[in-house]
C-alpha positions as CSV (number, residue, x, y, z in Angstrom):
1,M,5.8,62.1,-124.4
2,K,6.5,66.5,-124.8
3,T,3.9,68.4,-127.0
4,P,5.4,71.6,-128.8
5,I,3.4,74.5,-127.1
6,R,1.6,76.8,-129.9
7,R,0.5,79.8,-128.2
8,Q,-2.7,81.0,-128.7
9,N,-5.3,84.1,-128.4
10,P,-6.0,84.1,-124.9
11,L,-9.0,85.9,-125.3
12,A,-8.5,87.7,-122.3
13,L,-9.2,84.3,-120.1
14,Q,-7.1,84.5,-116.9
15,P,-7.1,80.7,-115.1
16,N,-7.0,80.3,-111.9
17,H,-7.0,76.7,-111.5
18,H,-3.3,75.1,-113.3
19,P,-1.3,72.3,-113.5
20,D,0.7,71.2,-110.3
21,D,4.4,72.1,-111.1
22,A,4.9,68.9,-110.9
23,T,3.3,68.1,-113.9
24,L,4.9,71.2,-115.6
25,V,8.0,70.1,-114.9
26,S,7.6,66.2,-116.2
27,Y,6.5,67.9,-119.4
28,A,9.5,70.1,-120.0
29,A,11.0,66.8,-119.0
30,G,9.3,65.5,-122.4
31,G,8.1,62.1,-119.6
32,L,3.8,63.2,-119.3
33,A,2.1,59.6,-120.9
34,T,0.7,61.8,-125.0
35,A,-2.2,62.5,-123.7
36,L,-1.6,64.7,-120.1
37,S,1.2,66.4,-122.5
38,I,-1.4,67.4,-125.0
39,T,-4.0,69.0,-122.1
40,V,-1.2,70.8,-120.8
41,A,-0.3,72.4,-124.2
42,C,-3.6,73.2,-124.3
43,H,-3.6,75.1,-121.4
44,L,0.0,76.8,-121.5
45,A,-1.4,78.1,-124.9
46,I,-3.4,80.7,-122.9
47,C,-1.2,80.8,-120.1
48,P,2.0,82.8,-119.1
49,R,2.2,81.6,-115.6
50,C,2.8,78.1,-116.8
51,R,5.0,78.8,-120.0
52,Q,7.4,80.6,-117.5
53,R,7.6,78.0,-114.8
54,V,8.1,75.5,-117.7
55,S,10.6,77.8,-119.5
56,E,11.7,77.7,-115.8
57,A,12.3,73.7,-115.9
58,D,13.7,73.7,-119.2
59,A,16.4,76.3,-118.1
60,L,16.9,73.5,-114.3
61,G,17.2,70.7,-116.7
62,G,19.7,72.1,-118.9
63,H,22.0,73.4,-115.6
64,L,22.1,69.8,-113.8
65,L,22.8,67.9,-117.3
66,S,25.5,71.0,-117.5
67,H,26.5,69.7,-114.6
68,L,26.9,65.8,-114.7
69,P,29.6,63.3,-115.8
70,Q,29.9,62.9,-119.5
71,Q,27.9,59.3,-120.9
72,S,26.3,58.2,-123.8
73,L,22.3,58.7,-123.8
74,S,20.0,56.5,-125.3
75,A,17.6,57.9,-128.2
76,E,15.3,58.3,-125.6
77,H,16.7,60.1,-124.4
78,R,18.2,62.7,-126.3
79,Q,15.0,63.6,-127.8
80,A,13.4,63.8,-125.0
81,M,15.7,67.3,-124.8
82,L,15.8,67.8,-128.0
83,D,11.6,68.3,-127.6
84,A,12.1,70.3,-124.2
85,L,14.2,72.7,-127.0
86,D,12.0,72.9,-129.1
87,K,9.8,76.0,-128.6
88,P,8.0,77.4,-131.3
89,A,8.3,81.5,-131.2
90,A,5.8,83.5,-130.7
91,D,3.7,84.8,-132.9
92,E,3.1,88.5,-132.0
93,P,-0.1,90.3,-133.1
94,A,-0.4,93.0,-135.3
95,A,-0.2,95.8,-133.6
96,G,-3.3,98.5,-134.2
97,H,-4.9,95.8,-136.3
98,R,-9.4,96.9,-136.3
99,A,-12.2,95.7,-137.7
100,T,-13.1,97.7,-140.6
101,T,-17.3,97.1,-139.1
102,A,-18.9,96.1,-135.7
103,M,-20.0,93.3,-138.0
104,A,-16.2,92.4,-139.0
105,S,-15.6,92.5,-135.4
106,K,-18.5,90.6,-134.3
107,E,-17.9,87.7,-137.6
108,A,-13.9,87.2,-135.9
109,S,-14.6,86.9,-132.5
110,A,-17.2,84.5,-133.5
111,E,-14.7,82.5,-136.7
112,A,-12.1,82.9,-132.8
113,D,-14.4,81.7,-130.8
114,D,-15.2,78.4,-133.1
115,L,-11.2,77.0,-132.7
116,L,-10.0,74.6,-131.6
117,P,-6.9,74.5,-129.0
118,A,-3.4,74.2,-132.0
119,P,-2.5,71.0,-130.0
120,L,-6.0,69.7,-130.6
121,Q,-6.2,70.1,-134.1
122,H,-4.0,67.5,-135.3
123,L,-6.5,65.2,-134.0
124,L,-9.7,66.4,-135.1
125,G,-9.5,68.9,-137.6
126,E,-9.4,72.8,-136.4
127,R,-13.6,73.6,-135.3
128,F,-15.8,73.0,-132.3
129,S,-19.2,73.5,-135.3
130,D,-17.2,70.1,-137.3
131,L,-17.1,67.6,-134.3
132,K,-18.3,64.2,-134.8
133,W,-20.2,63.7,-130.5
134,S,-21.2,60.3,-129.9
135,T,-24.4,60.3,-126.6
136,L,-23.3,58.9,-123.4
137,G,-25.7,59.2,-121.6
138,P,-28.2,62.2,-120.6
139,G,-26.7,65.5,-121.1
140,M,-23.2,64.6,-121.3
141,K,-21.1,63.4,-124.9
142,Q,-17.4,62.5,-125.4
143,V,-15.5,62.4,-128.5
144,R,-12.6,60.0,-127.9
145,M,-9.1,60.9,-129.6
146,H,-6.6,58.1,-129.6
147,V,-2.7,58.7,-128.7
148,G,-1.5,55.8,-127.4
149,N,-1.5,54.3,-123.9
150,S,-3.1,57.1,-122.2
151,N,-6.8,58.1,-122.8
152,L,-8.0,62.1,-123.9
153,R,-11.5,62.5,-124.8
154,L,-13.4,66.6,-125.3
155,F,-16.6,65.5,-122.6
156,K,-19.9,67.3,-123.1
157,I,-21.6,67.7,-120.5
158,A,-25.5,69.5,-120.9
159,P,-26.4,73.0,-118.1
160,G,-26.2,71.5,-114.9
161,T,-26.5,68.0,-115.7
162,C,-24.1,65.8,-112.7
163,M,-21.4,63.8,-113.4
164,P,-21.0,60.2,-111.6
165,L,-19.4,60.4,-108.2
166,H,-15.8,58.4,-108.5
167,S,-11.9,58.7,-108.1
168,H,-9.3,57.5,-110.3
169,G,-6.8,54.6,-111.0
170,G,-3.7,57.1,-111.8
171,S,-3.3,60.8,-112.9
172,E,-6.0,62.7,-115.0
173,L,-6.0,66.2,-116.3
174,T,-9.5,68.1,-116.6
175,L,-9.0,71.3,-118.9
176,V,-12.5,73.6,-119.2
177,L,-12.4,74.6,-122.8
178,R,-16.1,76.0,-123.0
179,G,-18.8,76.6,-120.1
180,S,-17.6,76.1,-116.5
181,Y,-18.3,73.3,-113.4
182,S,-18.2,73.2,-109.9
183,D,-17.1,69.9,-108.1
184,E,-15.2,69.5,-104.3
185,I,-12.5,71.4,-105.5
186,G,-13.9,74.3,-106.6
187,R,-15.5,76.2,-109.9
188,F,-13.4,75.5,-112.8
189,C,-13.6,77.6,-116.1
190,P,-12.8,77.9,-119.6
191,G,-8.7,77.9,-119.5
192,D,-8.5,76.2,-116.1
193,V,-7.0,72.7,-115.4
194,A,-8.4,70.1,-112.5
195,D,-4.7,67.9,-111.3
196,L,-5.7,64.7,-110.3
197,D,-4.3,62.4,-108.8
198,P,-6.3,58.5,-107.2
199,E,-6.7,60.6,-103.5
200,V,-8.7,63.1,-105.0
201,E,-13.0,62.4,-105.4
202,H,-15.1,64.3,-106.8
203,Q,-18.6,65.4,-108.5
204,P,-19.1,67.5,-111.0
205,I,-21.4,69.9,-112.1
206,A,-22.3,71.5,-114.7
207,D,-23.0,75.3,-114.2
208,R,-26.8,75.6,-116.0
209,D,-26.0,78.7,-118.3
210,Q,-24.6,76.9,-121.1
211,D,-23.2,73.3,-121.7
212,C,-19.4,72.2,-119.9
213,I,-17.0,71.8,-122.5
214,C,-13.3,69.6,-121.3
215,L,-10.5,67.7,-122.8
216,I,-10.0,65.3,-120.3
217,A,-6.7,62.6,-119.9
218,T,-6.3,59.7,-117.7
219,D,-3.0,57.5,-118.4
220,A,-5.7,54.4,-116.2
221,P,-9.7,53.7,-116.3
222,L,-11.6,55.6,-113.6
223,R,-13.3,54.5,-110.4
224,F,-17.0,55.4,-110.7
225,R,-18.9,54.3,-106.8
226,G,-22.1,53.7,-109.0
227,I,-23.3,50.2,-110.4
228,V,-24.5,51.0,-113.2
229,P,-21.3,53.1,-114.0
230,R,-18.8,50.8,-113.5
231,L,-21.4,48.4,-115.9
232,L,-21.3,51.2,-118.9
233,Q,-17.5,52.2,-118.2
234,P,-16.0,49.7,-120.9
235,F,-18.0,50.3,-123.2
236,F,-17.5,54.2,-122.7
237,G,-13.7,53.1,-122.7
238,L,-13.5,55.6,-118.9
């Protein structure tokens, strides 16, 4: 399933970590699981580099299709093609608009900071401040979303909190929305995506300045080393 791109104000974000090209091609073809597709769409909303890659994949797919022998398409494949073409046009910001006072500008910035990414709003509502968090353990909370056979959740880690060491039973996409964390791969800040496969084992640690909020999509359960996380895993759906 391909989730449509809705571009948002990037707020000067310049991601340093991006989905793999193979992931972007699968997104363009409508071949990602729903949770992974939503996570990619949230990243595309603020990343012109990856939007360009998806556009190129769409164009290449169209070129290849035009050179295939004519044959009937299944309803599923036909819908995937239509979804790949169904890209909303970008809304250009109004030029020259300025807040009339410094207070109005500050309020507008706070309002924008409270907005969830557009691809999540039909699942969770519009605002971070309205989320209902469930506690997982010391310094860790989540909001789960039901999106078919894949798992999608918002994860909030308190400053300085260390996640249990784990690997993955399948694909995992992690998009940082607020704060930052570091692991064996590097440091991830707002807009960055960690595109991980079963070969990667890591232990994220939230930076100490603020809560780290991530959007995490998986298509298979995590693999924890420790006995306690493994015992709790069925209760939390990790």
